[in-house]
ZAPATOR-715418 format. One line per 2 residues: number of its first residue (from 1); their letters; for each residue x, y, z of C-alpha. Coordinates in steps of 0.05 Angstrom, whole numbers, plus 5000, padded with zeros to 4 digits. Each point is the difference from the previous one (the first is absolute). Example, Ala and Ser with C-alpha at 12.3 -4.5 7.8 and 13.67 -1.06 7.14 Angstrom:
ZAPATOR-715418
1 = AS = 5246/4910/5156  5027/5069/4987;
//
This chain:
ZAPATOR-715418
1 = ML = 4633/5178/4905  5045/4940/5005;
3 = LA = 5025/4971/5066  5068/4965/4991;
5 = VD = 5021/4953/5056  5070/4971/5007;
7 = IG = 5000/4948/5056  5071/4987/5024;
9 = NT = 5030/4961/5057  5013/5063/5042;
11 = NV = 4952/5052/4973  4937/5007/4960;
13 = TL = 5009/5059/4953  4938/5033/4971;
15 = GV = 4990/5052/4946  4940/5035/4970;
17 = FK = 5001/5020/4927  4955/5044/4959;
19 = GN = 5019/4983/4929  5076/5001/4999;
21 = DM = 5006/5047/5059  5016/4972/5068;
23 = KA = 4959/5039/5051  5026/4969/5064;
25 = TW = 5043/4943/5028  5002/4967/5068;
27 = RM = 5035/4944/5036  4973/4955/5056;
29 = AS = 5032/4941/5035  4986/4931/4970;
31 = SV = 4966/4954/5050  4965/4935/4983;
33 = HR = 4963/5007/5067  4960/5061/4977;
35 = ES = 4932/4990/4969  4975/5036/4938;
37 = DE = 4956/5045/5044  5061/5023/5040;
39 = YA = 5039/5018/4937  4938/5034/4972;
41 = VM = 4994/5045/5062  5072/5023/4990;
43 = LL = 4993/5009/4925  4934/5038/5005;
45 = NL = 5030/5047/5051  5060/5011/4954;
47 = LQ = 4955/5015/4942  4962/5051/5043;
49 = LG = 5065/5033/5021  5020/5004/4927;
51 = SI = 4932/5032/4982  4984/4941/4954;
53 = PA = 4928/4975/5006  4997/4924/5007;
55 = SA = 4943/5001/4949  5050/5027/4948;
57 = VS = 5040/4935/5003  4968/4956/4947;
59 = DA = 5056/4951/4981  5058/4964/5033;
61 = AI = 5063/4962/4981  5039/4956/5048;
63 = CS = 5068/4965/5000  5020/4959/5060;
65 = VV = 5058/4959/5026  4961/4982/5064;
67 = PP = 4947/4949/4978  4959/5002/5065;
69 = LT = 4990/5076/4991  4976/4996/4928;
71 = PT = 4929/4978/5015  4998/5051/5057;
73 = FV = 5009/5058/4951  4957/4968/4947;
75 = DL = 4944/4998/5052  5015/5072/5020;
77 = CR = 4993/5024/4927  4935/4962/4990;
79 = RY = 4966/5023/5064  5023/5071/5006;
81 = FH = 5012/5022/4928  4952/4953/4965;
83 = SE = 5056/4981/4952  5027/4933/4976;
85 = PL = 5075/5013/5004  5050/4978/4948;
87 = VV = 5049/4953/5035  5066/4994/4963;
89 = ET = 5011/4925/4991  5008/4949/4944;
91 = GV = 4957/5018/4941  5000/5075/5011;
93 = KT = 5029/5041/4943  5063/5037/5023;
95 = GI = 5038/5014/4936  5057/4957/5027;
97 = RV = 5016/4929/4979  5030/4961/5058;
99 = AM = 5058/4958/4974  5012/4960/5063;
101 = DN = 5004/4926/5015  4937/5007/5042;
103 = PR = 4964/5066/4987  4953/4988/5059;
105 = EV = 5059/5008/5048  5010/5073/4982;
107 = GA = 4967/5048/5049  4944/5042/4971;
109 = DR = 5034/5064/5024  5063/4984/4960;
111 = IV = 4959/4991/4937  4962/5064/5013;
113 = DA = 5065/5038/5011  5030/4972/4937;
115 = AA = 4938/5017/4959  4999/5072/5025;
117 = AR = 5074/5011/4991  4999/4973/4929;
119 = QL = 4942/5046/4981  5034/5060/5031;
121 = YG = 5071/4987/4977  5002/4945/4948;
123 = GP = 5053/4945/5004  5045/4967/5016;
125 = LI = 4997/5020/5073  5011/4979/5072;
127 = VI = 4948/5016/5053  5026/5001/5071;
129 = DF = 4947/4999/5054  5023/5017/5070;
131 = GT = 4946/4966/5040  4999/4945/5053;
133 = AT = 5046/4966/4950  5045/5037/4951;
135 = TF = 4981/4972/4932  5033/5008/4933;
137 = DV = 4953/4989/4941  5027/4997/4929;
139 = VS = 4959/5017/4938  5028/4989/4930;
141 = KE = 4997/5049/4942  4942/4959/4973;
143 = GE = 4960/5007/5064  5013/4931/5030;
145 = YV = 5008/4991/5074  5062/4957/4998;
147 = GG = 5013/4991/5075  5035/5035/5056;
149 = AI = 5030/4994/5069  4975/5005/5072;
151 = AP = 5040/5025/5060  4979/5017/5071;
153 = GV = 4970/5069/5006  5037/5059/5031;
155 = VL = 4953/5004/5060  5000/4925/5008;
157 = AA = 5077/4999/5002  5002/5057/5050;
159 = EA = 4949/4967/5045  5039/4934/4997;
161 = LF = 5062/5036/5027  4959/5027/5058;
163 = TR = 4960/4938/5017  5055/4948/4990;
165 = TA = 5057/5034/5037  5008/5017/5074;
167 = QL = 5031/5069/4995  4981/5031/4933;
169 = PR = 4944/5052/5004  4942/5014/4953;
171 = VE = 5024/5058/4956  4968/5052/4956;
173 = LA = 5010/4985/4926  5032/5066/4983;
175 = HP = 5056/5026/4955  5067/4984/5033;
177 = KK = 5051/5057/4997  5059/4953/4989;
179 = VI = 5012/4928/4981  5045/4990/5061;
181 = GK = 4954/5007/5059  5027/5031/5064;
183 = GT = 4948/4967/5044  4953/4940/5001;
185 = VS = 4941/5038/4971  5039/5033/4944;
187 = AM = 5036/4934/4985  4933/4964/4994;
189 = QS = 4971/5055/4956  5061/4997/4955;
191 = GI = 4997/4924/4995  4926/4999/4985;
193 = IF = 4994/5059/4952  5066/4996/4964;
195 = GY = 4997/4924/5003  4934/5002/4962;
197 = VS = 5027/5051/4951  5057/4952/4984;
199 = LV = 4950/4943/4994  4960/5041/4950;
201 = EG = 5061/5020/4959  5028/4929/5000;
203 = MV = 4935/4967/4981  4985/5050/4945;
205 = AR = 5070/4989/4971  4991/4924/5002;
207 = IQ = 4930/5002/4970  5022/5045/4943;
209 = AE = 5061/4956/4986  4954/4938/4998;
211 = LG = 4950/5036/4954  5055/5027/4956;
213 = AK = 4965/5067/4998  4998/5067/5036;
215 = TR = 4935/5009/5037  4962/5057/5031;
217 = VI = 4994/4991/5075  4936/5020/5036;
219 = AT = 4991/4999/5076  4937/4998/5041;
221 = GG = 4980/4986/5072  5005/5040/5064;
223 = LA = 5076/5004/5004  5013/5009/4925;
225 = GL = 5015/5074/5007  5050/4989/5057;
227 = IA = 5040/4948/4961  4994/5037/4933;
229 = KE = 5034/5061/5030  5063/4960/5011;
231 = TR = 5009/4969/4930  4998/5021/4927;
233 = VI = 4976/4930/4980  4927/5016/5016;
235 = EN = 4975/5047/4946  4927/5011/5022;
237 = VE = 4963/4994/5065  4925/4986/4996;
239 = PD = 4973/4992/5071  4929/4984/4975;
241 = LT = 5020/4953/4944  4956/4942/5023;
243 = LI = 4939/5044/5007  5013/5030/4931;
245 = GL = 5007/4930/4972  4934/4979/5031;
247 = RM = 4965/5059/4966  5032/4981/4933;
249 = IW = 4981/4927/5006  4929/5019/5020;
251 = EM = 4996/5042/4937  5022/4940/4958;
253 = NR = 4947/4955/5030  4940/5046/5011;
255 = PK = 4936/4992/4961  5001/5037/4933;
257 = DA = 4941/5043/5020  5029/5022/5067;
259 = DA = 5000/5074/5014  5071/5025/4985;
261 = TR = 4997/5052/5055  4988/4951/5057;
//
């Protein structure tokens, strides 16, 4: 089995694959203060709860946007799964050519998302990831990662309203009944949710105009489903796109004689 690890600024998302089938997924909070042993205790318990023997995990693939946590999970894979993980970085085959001024600036998760979306849906396409940041990644018809845009994430924006104002409360990110809120909470929910829907629609329109082509739009990340319900611009929601991309990239880079069922 393959352990896929997506290390983000807010969460570490993990998935276990047997062949192409995802058997389980979990999330845990990202913390640079945890040691590999601490993460291992949590992960081994999750595997046990999912009735997956730790001994069945023979391979691992990692993408990370938190450099201090990368060696932590590399050490975890080596010590507890006796596996040398594939870390997505420069030199790893992804099926995507990065046509940027400085390709090293592009987060590994954005390349993994782009690679997975292109294999699943072709191109051209826009991948919107609703994570700590809301990112727009653009892939051409030829499979080139041509760039994108980065905006504050939905949760980050909501927390900023709460922490940077004296009277606005922390609110649940839920579907607002109306655009015109009749109270502080409903007004904040409207501004956050419908505001981000308008951000998505406006950015997609501008990107497509700049490309000169109609694109498929794929959304991923924890809040993708909530935003997608409010707009026709998003055509597909793939909550586990990054994990799927890690599996695909591991397949591209694995040894030729590796067991196909692992």
